[in-house]
C-alpha positions as CSV (number, residue, x, y, z in Angstrom):
1,M,33.4,-11.4,-4.9
2,T,31.9,-9.2,-7.4
3,E,29.6,-11.7,-8.4
4,I,28.4,-12.1,-5.2
5,M,28.1,-8.6,-4.1
6,L,27.0,-6.6,-7.1
7,P,23.3,-8.5,-7.8
8,P,22.0,-7.5,-4.0
9,L,23.9,-4.3,-4.7
10,L,21.5,-3.4,-8.0
11,C,18.3,-4.4,-6.5
12,S,19.0,-3.0,-3.0
13,S,19.0,0.2,-5.2
14,V,16.2,-0.1,-6.9
15,L,14.7,-0.9,-3.5
16,V,15.7,2.8,-2.7
17,W,14.5,4.8,-5.3
18,Q,11.2,3.0,-4.9
19,A,11.3,4.0,-0.8
20,A,12.2,7.3,-2.0
21,R,9.3,7.6,-4.2
22,S,6.9,6.2,-1.7
23,R,7.5,9.0,0.5
24,R,5.2,11.3,-1.0
25,F,2.1,8.5,-0.6
26,F,3.1,8.4,3.1
27,H,2.7,12.3,2.9
28,M,-0.7,12.2,1.1
29,L,-2.0,9.5,3.6
30,Q,-1.3,11.5,6.8
31,L,-3.2,14.5,5.1
32,N,-6.0,12.2,4.4
33,S,-6.1,11.0,8.7
34,Y,-4.6,7.8,7.6
35,R,-7.8,6.9,5.8
36,N,-7.3,4.1,3.4
37,E,-10.8,5.2,1.5
38,R,-9.7,8.7,2.1
39,Y,-6.4,7.9,0.6
40,R,-7.6,6.2,-2.8
41,L,-10.0,9.0,-3.3
42,W,-6.8,11.0,-3.4
43,L,-5.1,8.7,-6.2
44,R,-8.4,8.5,-8.1
45,R,-7.7,12.4,-8.5
46,S,-4.1,12.3,-9.1
47,R,-2.5,11.7,-12.5
48,G,-1.0,8.2,-11.2
49,E,-0.4,7.6,-15.2
50,G,2.7,10.1,-15.0
51,R,4.2,7.7,-11.8
52,L,3.2,4.4,-14.1
53,L,5.1,5.6,-17.0
54,L,8.3,7.0,-14.7
55,S,8.2,3.1,-13.5
56,L,8.3,1.6,-17.3
57,A,11.0,4.7,-18.3
58,A,13.2,3.1,-15.4
59,L,13.0,-0.6,-17.0
60,A,15.2,1.3,-19.6
61,P,18.5,0.8,-18.1
62,I,17.6,-2.1,-16.2
63,L,16.9,-4.0,-19.6
64,L,19.2,-2.5,-21.8
65,L,22.5,-2.7,-19.8
66,P,25.2,-5.3,-21.0
67,V,25.7,-8.0,-18.7
68,T,28.9,-6.9,-16.9
69,A,30.3,-6.2,-13.8
70,L,30.6,-3.0,-14.8
71,W,27.1,-1.7,-16.2
72,T,25.7,-3.4,-13.2
73,L,27.2,-0.7,-10.7
74,L,26.4,2.2,-13.0
75,T,23.1,1.2,-13.1
76,A,23.1,0.8,-9.0
77,A,24.4,4.2,-8.7
78,L,21.7,5.7,-11.1
79,F,19.3,4.7,-9.1
80,C,20.3,5.8,-5.9
81,A,20.9,9.3,-7.5
82,A,17.2,8.9,-8.7
83,A,16.5,8.5,-5.2
84,L,18.3,11.6,-3.7
85,A,16.6,13.7,-6.4
86,V,12.9,12.3,-5.8
87,L,14.0,13.7,-1.9
88,L,15.8,17.0,-2.5
89,I,14.0,18.4,-5.4
90,R,10.5,18.2,-4.8
91,P,7.7,20.8,-4.9
92,A,6.7,23.2,-2.1
93,E,3.9,21.6,0.1
94,K,1.3,23.9,2.3
95,K,1.4,21.4,4.7
96,P,4.8,19.6,5.3
97,F,4.7,15.9,6.0
98,V,5.7,15.5,9.8
99,V,7.6,12.4,10.9
100,T,6.2,11.5,13.8
101,D,6.1,8.1,15.5
102,R,3.2,6.2,13.4
103,V,5.2,6.7,10.5
104,R,8.6,5.7,11.8
105,R,6.1,2.6,12.4
106,Q,4.6,2.7,9.2
107,F,8.0,3.3,8.0
108,G,9.7,0.2,9.7
109,T,6.9,-2.3,8.3
110,A,7.8,-1.0,4.7
111,F,11.2,-1.9,5.3
112,F,10.3,-5.2,6.1
113,V,7.8,-5.2,2.5
114,L,10.2,-4.2,0.3
115,L,12.7,-6.4,1.9
116,I,10.2,-9.3,1.5
117,A,9.8,-7.7,-2.0
118,G,13.1,-8.0,-2.6
119,L,13.7,-12.1,-1.7
120,L,10.7,-12.8,-4.1
121,A,11.9,-11.3,-6.9
122,T,15.1,-12.0,-6.1
123,L,14.4,-15.8,-5.8
124,L,11.2,-15.8,-8.3
125,P,13.7,-16.1,-11.6
126,R,15.8,-18.9,-10.4
127,A,12.3,-21.1,-10.3
128,F,12.4,-20.6,-14.3
129,T,14.3,-21.6,-17.5
130,L,15.3,-17.9,-18.7
131,P,16.2,-17.1,-22.0
132,G,20.0,-17.2,-22.6
133,A,20.2,-13.3,-22.3
134,L,19.1,-13.8,-18.6
135,Q,21.3,-16.5,-17.7
136,G,23.8,-16.4,-15.2
137,R,24.0,-14.4,-12.2
138,F,23.5,-11.1,-13.0
139,G,21.2,-12.0,-15.7
140,A,19.0,-13.1,-13.4
141,A,19.4,-9.9,-11.0
142,R,18.2,-7.7,-14.2
143,L,15.5,-9.5,-14.7
144,S,14.8,-9.3,-10.6
145,A,15.6,-5.5,-10.9
146,A,12.9,-4.9,-13.5
147,L,10.6,-7.0,-11.4
148,L,11.1,-4.4,-8.0
149,A,10.9,-0.7,-10.8
150,L,7.3,-2.2,-12.1
151,L,6.2,-1.7,-8.0
152,P,3.6,1.4,-8.0
153,P,5.0,3.0,-5.2
154,A,1.4,4.4,-4.2
155,L,0.4,0.9,-3.0
156,L,3.4,0.9,0.2
157,P,1.1,3.5,2.6
158,P,-1.8,1.9,2.5
159,L,-0.9,-1.8,2.5
160,C,1.7,-0.4,5.7
161,N,-1.6,1.6,7.1
162,R,-3.4,-2.2,6.7
163,L,-1.0,-4.4,8.7
164,N,-0.3,-1.9,11.3
165,Q,-4.1,-1.4,12.1
166,G,-4.6,-3.2,15.6
167,W,-1.3,-1.9,16.7
168,E,-2.2,1.9,15.8
169,S,-5.5,1.6,17.3
170,R,-4.5,0.4,20.5
171,I,-1.5,3.1,20.6
172,A,-4.4,5.8,19.7
173,Q,-6.7,4.5,22.8
174,G,-4.3,4.9,25.1
175,F,-3.4,8.4,24.1
176,I,-7.3,9.3,23.7
177,D,-7.8,7.7,27.4
178,Q,-4.6,9.9,28.4
179,A,-6.7,13.4,26.7
180,M,-10.2,12.5,28.4
181,A,-8.3,12.2,32.0
182,K,-6.8,14.8,31.5
183,L,-9.7,17.2,30.6
184,A,-11.9,15.1,33.7
185,S,-8.8,16.3,35.8
186,K,-10.6,20.3,35.0
187,P,-13.9,20.8,35.9
188,D,-13.8,24.3,35.6
189,L,-12.3,23.9,32.1
190,T,-15.2,25.2,29.1
191,V,-14.5,23.5,26.0
192,I,-16.0,25.0,22.7
193,G,-16.2,23.1,19.4
194,I,-16.1,24.5,16.3
195,T,-17.2,23.0,12.7
196,G,-18.2,24.2,9.4
197,S,-17.9,23.3,5.7
198,Y,-15.5,26.7,6.0
199,G,-14.7,29.4,8.0
200,K,-13.8,27.2,10.9
201,T,-10.1,27.9,10.8
202,S,-10.6,31.2,10.7
203,M,-13.7,31.6,13.4
204,K,-10.9,29.6,15.9
205,Y,-8.3,31.8,15.5
206,I,-10.7,35.1,16.0
207,L,-12.6,33.2,18.8
208,A,-9.4,32.6,20.4
209,E,-8.0,35.9,20.4
210,L,-11.1,37.8,21.8
211,L,-11.7,35.3,24.8
212,S,-7.6,35.6,25.5
213,E,-8.9,39.4,26.6
214,R,-10.1,37.8,29.4
215,Y,-9.0,34.1,29.9
216,D,-6.1,31.5,29.2
217,T,-7.0,30.0,25.9
218,L,-5.8,27.0,24.4
219,M,-6.7,26.3,20.5
220,T,-6.0,23.6,18.7
221,P,-3.2,24.7,16.4
222,E,-2.8,24.9,12.1
223,S,-5.1,22.3,11.1
224,Y,-5.5,19.9,13.6
225,N,-8.9,19.0,13.5
226,T,-9.1,15.5,13.4
227,P,-9.5,13.3,16.7
228,M,-5.5,12.3,17.3
229,G,-4.6,16.0,16.0
230,V,-6.8,17.3,18.9
231,V,-6.0,14.5,21.5
232,R,-2.3,15.4,20.6
233,T,-3.1,18.9,22.1
234,I,-4.4,18.1,24.8
235,N,-2.0,16.0,25.6
236,E,1.1,18.0,25.3
237,Q,-0.6,21.7,25.2
238,L,-3.3,21.9,28.1
239,R,-1.9,23.4,31.0
240,P,-3.7,24.1,34.5
241,K,-3.9,27.6,33.9
242,H,-6.1,27.3,30.6
243,R,-10.0,28.2,31.3
244,M,-11.0,28.2,27.5
245,F,-10.1,25.3,24.8
246,V,-11.2,26.2,21.5
247,C,-11.0,22.9,19.4
248,E,-11.5,23.1,15.4
249,M,-13.8,20.0,14.4
250,G,-12.9,18.6,10.7
251,A,-14.6,15.9,8.8
252,R,-14.8,14.0,5.6
253,Q,-17.5,11.6,6.4
254,V,-20.4,11.1,9.1
255,G,-19.8,10.6,12.6
256,D,-16.5,12.6,12.4
257,I,-17.7,15.1,14.6
258,R,-19.3,12.9,17.1
259,E,-16.1,11.1,17.1
260,I,-13.9,14.2,18.5
261,C,-17.1,15.0,20.3
262,D,-17.2,12.2,22.3
263,I,-13.5,13.0,23.7
264,V,-14.1,16.7,24.3
265,K,-17.6,17.1,25.6
266,P,-17.8,20.7,24.5
267,T,-19.9,22.9,26.4
268,Y,-20.7,26.0,23.6
269,G,-20.7,24.8,19.8
270,I,-20.2,26.8,16.9
271,L,-21.5,26.1,13.4
272,T,-20.1,28.3,10.6
273,S,-21.4,26.9,7.3
274,V,-22.6,23.9,5.4
275,G,-21.7,23.5,1.5
276,I,-20.7,21.0,-0.5
277,A,-16.7,21.3,0.5
278,H,-15.7,17.1,0.4
279,L,-18.6,16.2,-1.5
280,E,-17.2,13.7,-2.5
281,T,-16.7,11.9,0.5
282,F,-19.9,12.8,2.0
283,R,-21.8,11.4,-0.7
284,T,-24.8,14.4,-0.2
285,T,-25.4,17.8,1.1
286,D,-27.6,15.7,3.5
287,N,-25.0,14.0,5.3
288,I,-23.1,17.2,5.5
289,L,-25.8,19.2,7.3
290,K,-26.3,15.8,9.7
291,T,-22.5,15.7,10.8
292,K,-22.1,19.1,11.0
293,L,-25.0,19.1,13.4
294,E,-23.5,16.1,15.5
295,L,-22.0,18.6,17.6
296,A,-25.2,20.8,18.1
297,E,-26.5,17.5,19.9
298,A,-23.5,16.5,21.7
299,L,-24.0,20.0,24.1
300,P,-24.9,18.9,27.4
301,P,-28.2,20.6,28.9
302,G,-26.7,23.7,29.9
303,G,-24.9,24.1,26.5
304,L,-25.7,26.7,24.0
305,A,-25.0,26.3,19.9
306,F,-24.0,29.7,17.7
307,L,-25.6,29.4,14.4
308,N,-24.8,31.5,11.6
309,V,-28.2,31.3,9.5
310,D,-26.4,32.9,6.9
311,S,-26.1,29.9,5.6
312,A,-29.4,28.4,4.2
313,P,-29.0,25.0,5.6
314,L,-28.5,25.6,8.9
315,R,-31.2,28.2,9.2
316,N,-33.8,26.0,7.5
317,A,-32.2,23.0,9.8
318,G,-35.0,22.9,12.3
319,Y,-32.7,22.8,15.1
320,D,-34.5,23.6,18.8
321,R,-32.3,23.2,21.5
322,P,-30.6,26.5,22.9
323,K,-29.1,28.7,20.2
324,V,-27.9,31.8,19.3
325,T,-28.2,33.0,15.7
326,Y,-26.0,35.4,13.7
327,G,-25.3,36.5,10.2
328,L,-25.3,39.9,8.0
329,T,-29.2,39.9,8.1
330,D,-31.2,41.8,10.7
331,D,-33.6,38.9,12.0
332,C,-31.2,37.0,14.0
333,D,-29.8,37.5,17.1
334,Y,-26.4,39.1,16.1
335,H,-25.9,40.8,12.9
336,A,-23.5,43.1,10.8
337,S,-23.8,46.0,9.5
338,D,-22.5,49.1,6.7
339,I,-19.5,46.9,5.8
340,S,-17.0,48.7,4.2
341,Y,-13.4,47.5,2.7
342,S,-10.3,49.9,1.9
343,E,-6.5,48.4,1.8
344,Q,-6.2,49.2,5.6
345,G,-9.1,46.3,6.7
346,T,-12.7,46.5,7.2
347,S,-15.1,48.8,9.0
348,F,-18.7,47.6,10.3
349,L,-21.3,48.0,13.2
350,L,-22.3,44.6,15.3
351,H,-25.5,44.8,16.5
352,R,-26.2,42.6,19.9
353,P,-29.9,41.9,21.3
354,Q,-28.6,44.2,24.3
355,G,-26.9,47.8,24.1
356,E,-25.7,49.7,21.1
357,P,-24.2,48.3,18.3
358,L,-20.5,48.2,18.3
359,A,-18.1,49.8,15.5
360,L,-15.2,47.7,15.4
361,S,-12.5,47.9,12.6
362,T,-10.0,44.7,11.4
363,R,-7.5,44.4,9.3
364,L,-9.1,41.3,7.8
365,L,-10.9,41.5,4.5
366,G,-13.5,39.9,2.8
367,R,-17.8,39.4,4.6
368,H,-16.9,35.7,5.5
369,N,-14.9,37.7,8.2
370,V,-17.1,39.9,9.0
371,L,-19.3,36.9,9.4
372,N,-16.7,35.0,11.4
373,I,-16.1,38.4,13.6
374,T,-19.9,38.3,14.5
375,G,-20.5,34.7,15.5
376,A,-17.2,35.0,17.7
377,A,-18.3,38.0,19.2
378,A,-21.5,36.8,20.0
379,L,-20.2,33.8,21.9
380,A,-17.1,36.1,23.6
381,L,-19.6,38.2,25.0
382,T,-22.0,35.7,26.0
383,L,-19.1,34.6,28.1
384,Q,-18.5,38.4,29.4
385,V,-15.6,39.3,27.6
386,P,-15.5,43.6,27.9
387,P,-16.6,44.9,24.1
388,E,-13.7,47.2,24.8
389,K,-11.8,44.7,25.0
390,I,-13.4,42.7,22.0
391,S,-13.1,46.0,19.9
392,F,-9.0,46.8,20.7
393,A,-8.3,42.4,20.4
394,L,-9.9,43.0,16.3
395,R,-7.9,46.2,15.7
396,R,-4.4,44.1,16.0
397,L,-6.2,41.3,14.9
398,Q,-3.8,39.5,12.6
399,P,-4.8,37.6,9.0
400,V,-4.6,34.1,9.2
401,P,-1.8,32.8,7.0
402,H,-3.0,31.8,3.3
403,R,-6.9,33.1,4.0
404,L,-7.2,36.0,2.4
405,E,-3.9,37.7,3.6
406,L,-3.1,40.6,2.4
407,K,0.2,41.5,1.6
408,K,1.9,44.8,0.0
409,N,5.1,44.8,-2.1
410,G,5.8,48.1,-3.5
411,P,2.9,49.0,-6.1
412,V,1.5,45.5,-6.0
413,I,-0.9,44.2,-3.4
414,V,-1.2,40.1,-3.2
415,I,-4.0,38.8,-1.7
416,D,-3.2,35.0,-0.5
417,D,-6.1,32.8,-0.1
418,A,-4.5,29.5,-1.1
419,Y,-6.0,27.8,1.7
420,N,-9.3,28.3,0.7
421,A,-11.2,25.6,-1.2
422,N,-14.9,26.2,-1.2
423,P,-16.7,28.1,-3.9
424,E,-18.7,30.3,-1.3
425,G,-14.7,31.5,0.2
426,A,-13.5,32.1,-3.9
427,A,-16.7,34.4,-4.5
428,E,-15.9,36.4,-1.3
429,A,-12.1,36.3,-2.4
430,L,-13.2,37.6,-5.4
431,A,-15.1,40.1,-4.3
432,V,-12.1,41.9,-2.0
433,L,-10.0,41.9,-4.9
434,G,-12.9,43.6,-7.5
435,S,-13.5,46.5,-4.4
436,L,-9.4,46.8,-4.8
437,A,-10.2,50.7,-7.4
438,N,-7.1,51.9,-9.6
439,R,-5.4,48.7,-10.0
440,T,-5.0,45.9,-12.2
441,R,-6.7,42.9,-11.1
442,I,-5.3,39.5,-11.3
443,M,-6.0,35.8,-10.4
444,V,-4.3,32.8,-10.4
445,S,-6.1,29.4,-9.5
446,P,-6.3,26.1,-9.9
447,G,-9.1,26.1,-9.2
448,I,-11.8,24.3,-6.5
449,V,-11.5,20.3,-5.7
450,E,-13.1,17.5,-3.7
451,L,-16.6,18.5,-5.5
452,G,-17.3,15.0,-6.8
453,D,-19.5,15.0,-9.6
454,R,-20.0,18.7,-8.9
455,E,-16.4,20.2,-9.6
456,Q,-16.9,21.0,-13.2
457,A,-19.8,23.1,-12.6
458,A,-18.2,24.9,-9.6
459,N,-15.2,25.6,-11.7
460,R,-17.2,26.9,-14.5
461,A,-19.3,29.1,-12.1
462,L,-15.8,30.5,-10.4
463,G,-14.9,31.3,-13.7
464,R,-18.1,33.9,-14.5
465,V,-17.4,35.3,-10.9
466,A,-14.2,36.0,-12.0
467,A,-14.9,38.0,-15.1
468,Q,-17.0,40.1,-13.0
469,H,-13.8,41.0,-10.6
470,C,-11.0,40.5,-13.1
471,D,-9.2,42.5,-15.1
472,Y,-7.0,38.9,-16.0
473,V,-7.5,35.2,-15.0
474,I,-4.8,32.7,-15.1
475,A,-6.2,29.0,-14.9
476,V,-3.8,26.4,-13.5
477,G,-4.1,22.8,-13.6
478,R,-7.1,20.5,-14.7
479,M,-9.6,22.7,-14.0
480,A,-8.8,25.9,-16.2
481,P,-11.0,24.6,-19.1
482,H,-14.0,24.8,-16.7
483,I,-13.0,28.1,-14.9
484,I,-12.1,29.4,-19.0
485,A,-15.6,28.2,-20.0
486,G,-17.2,30.6,-17.0
487,L,-15.4,33.3,-18.4
488,D,-16.5,32.8,-21.7
489,D,-20.0,32.4,-21.0
490,L,-19.5,36.2,-20.0
491,S,-17.5,37.2,-23.2
492,F,-14.4,37.6,-21.1
493,D,-11.9,38.9,-22.9
494,P,-9.7,36.0,-24.3
495,T,-6.8,37.8,-24.6
496,R,-6.9,38.6,-21.0
497,R,-7.4,34.8,-19.7
498,F,-4.6,32.5,-19.5
499,E,-3.9,28.7,-19.3
500,A,-0.8,26.8,-17.4
501,K,-0.2,23.8,-16.9
502,N,1.5,24.8,-13.3
503,L,2.2,27.2,-10.5
504,R,5.9,27.5,-12.3
505,E,4.3,28.7,-15.5
506,A,1.5,30.9,-14.2
507,L,4.1,33.1,-12.3
508,A,6.0,33.3,-15.3
509,M,3.6,34.8,-16.7
510,L,2.8,37.6,-14.3
511,P,5.2,40.3,-15.3
512,P,3.8,41.9,-18.2
513,L,0.5,42.2,-16.6
514,M,2.1,43.9,-13.4
515,Q,3.6,47.0,-15.0
516,G,1.6,49.4,-12.7
517,P,-0.5,49.0,-9.8
518,S,-1.9,46.0,-9.1
519,A,-3.3,43.2,-7.0
520,L,-3.1,39.7,-7.7
521,L,-5.3,36.8,-5.4
522,L,-3.5,33.9,-5.6
523,E,-6.7,31.7,-4.9
524,N,-6.5,28.1,-3.7
525,D,-4.1,25.4,-2.9
526,L,-1.6,26.3,-5.6
527,T,1.4,24.4,-4.2
528,D,-1.0,21.1,-4.5
529,D,-1.9,21.8,-8.1
530,L,1.7,21.7,-9.0
531,E,2.0,18.4,-8.0
532,K,-1.2,17.5,-9.8
533,A,-0.1,18.9,-13.2
């Protein structure tokens, strides 16, 4: 009986270990909108060689074990324990893995793929004459388990995604049709689209807060800015009471914004910026501008586009349809001036085409938040939200989590900007850090990624900006040498800059640097960096 049960048990335990390892890759596929080409770009940037070494290391207990029932049983237990450790001991996730129905379908497909791989690995050794050490049921099982251990788990999610493609397309279209029918049944609903290389999520939260002073408003939650994220919001959260729908629209390639606009049919659109975020997938800045303008071009004849003309590509885009311009200079329809910061937040004057300037204050920090408030207030005023209600809403407005979110912990101020991923936003965050006088100012950052061949130059530039605002810098992960090079360009004190392999190591460096009043900037996605280190 043992000879019959233990070999399949050994192979099954290796498959369980491989399935546990694949969870991370299914999560990354989800974060890349189930687009295999985007997943492959992420995989190329990640350090896959470490996972290959893990597979090779797994061969040791398989190939070195004596061919006996006891050691076969112990090895199976070892792989099951390793699978449990992979699932229980993993880094914090900025965006948690959501086990949706689509993910469950992929898991089902993965089960059958692994089952077939297990059967093939079990049958393959029997087709050949094996060396004496591998003869017999246990020897063949050992070779089968070794073959299974070498399977790359990173290939499982895109394979399952491709196998399910037709099925998923039919399901997705059903949800899209349902959302479009629901929107068509609400002719009194005003849809507002927001897009941009950066600033769109903050703009969404600010605008929804201002509009809520007069209208029942729904916004896409968190970072639900893909077609199916928008569709899910409509199907699950849109109610008869809603009069405004604020829809964030994300994009990583040409046509992504148009796809969302075809579903929601916005009346108003806000274009927050055009920068080099996601340049790796867009290839050129012209493609980025073209994609962001898809929102403005999708507006109906009675629609209105709100353009941030502080963003040079938008200022020079030559958009000649009805529009409202906003920015921080006085040559646009709405602009802000007299900006001042403190530990309590930001104060400024909002100038408008008609009426006296509005004196506004908010807990939000940074010039880019002032810019976002200017654009959001311009649209809110256009939709007849009273100025006094806008002022009241801004005073109670809470920072968007992980976007220049200021937290106080005794004598330490922490500026959490972990969701930022663009050079412009990072420069603004550093300017806010630099404005906090009489404190030791520290930046911890893994730099900025997804910029294609501009990554190294952008991170070196980040180092130069940090040199102007920081007392200490801790650079984390693979971009650290480029950040350090930027610091050196401005002769930053080498005893005040450090490299860390991961977030855990960076945090261990902080206590000696924070002996008195301090300000700590956590810039960009440090949790993801922990994975890459």
